[in-house]
Residue, then its C-alpha position, 0 to 999 in steps of 0.5 A: m261653258s264646260p265645268v272644267r272651264s268654269i273651275a279653271a276660271l274660278a281658280a284663276g279669279l281666286l289667284l288674282t284676288a288672293p292677297a300678295l305676300a308682304q315682300t319688299t326689295v331694298t338696295r343699299s351700299e356699304t364700304v369696308a376696308t379690305g380683309k375687314t369684317v362689316r355687319l350687313a344686317i341685324v334683325p331682332n325677334l321683335k314683332k311690330d307690337c314689340s313683343a318677342g316672336p320667332m327668330p328671324e330668318i336670313r337666307v343668302s340668295g346671292a353670295p358674294k364673289n370676292g368675299s364670304l358671309i358669316t351669320k351669327v345669333g346673339k342678344i342685344k338691347t335695341p338702341a334708342s332710335y329703334r321702334c322698340p327702344g331699350k328692349d332685350a332681343a334675340v337677333q340674327a346677323v350677317f357679316y361680310q369679309s372680303k378676300a385678303g388683298f381684294t379691292g373693288s366691288d362686290e354684291v350680296t343679296v339676302d332675304v330677311k324674314d322678320s318675326d311678323g313673317t314679312i320678307q324683305t330682299q336686301n341687295i347690298k352693293i359693297t365697296v372694298d377700299a384699301a384706304k377705308k379707316d376703321a372706327p376704333a369700336k368693338s370687335a368686327t363680328e360683335l353684334 
């Protein structure tokens, strides 16, 4: 075997045995009233051990065709149901709002890199419904 082939075989073997990057894909659905804003994702800067890490990153890899996205940075106290309950955390969030008067289907794909470096692709199928009832909660773009 020639030296070039040996090096190529070794390189190919190393690539095949290298650990794969931790990446998952999740598909889910959201329903929103036409023209209203809904939070699609919120990601805290907390690592798996609940210590503060770098800010998470949200990258839009598939923009909506019938609406727009807004990203915001803020701070929250994590809910009791979260794996790190009651922690103050910096967060990145992404919100969707349909075009005025639009009803039907839309779709968004975002890549979320958390504070541990894990990447999750979220494919979010959105149903924009004229009859959707809004909960009398906080402001639509509030974190």
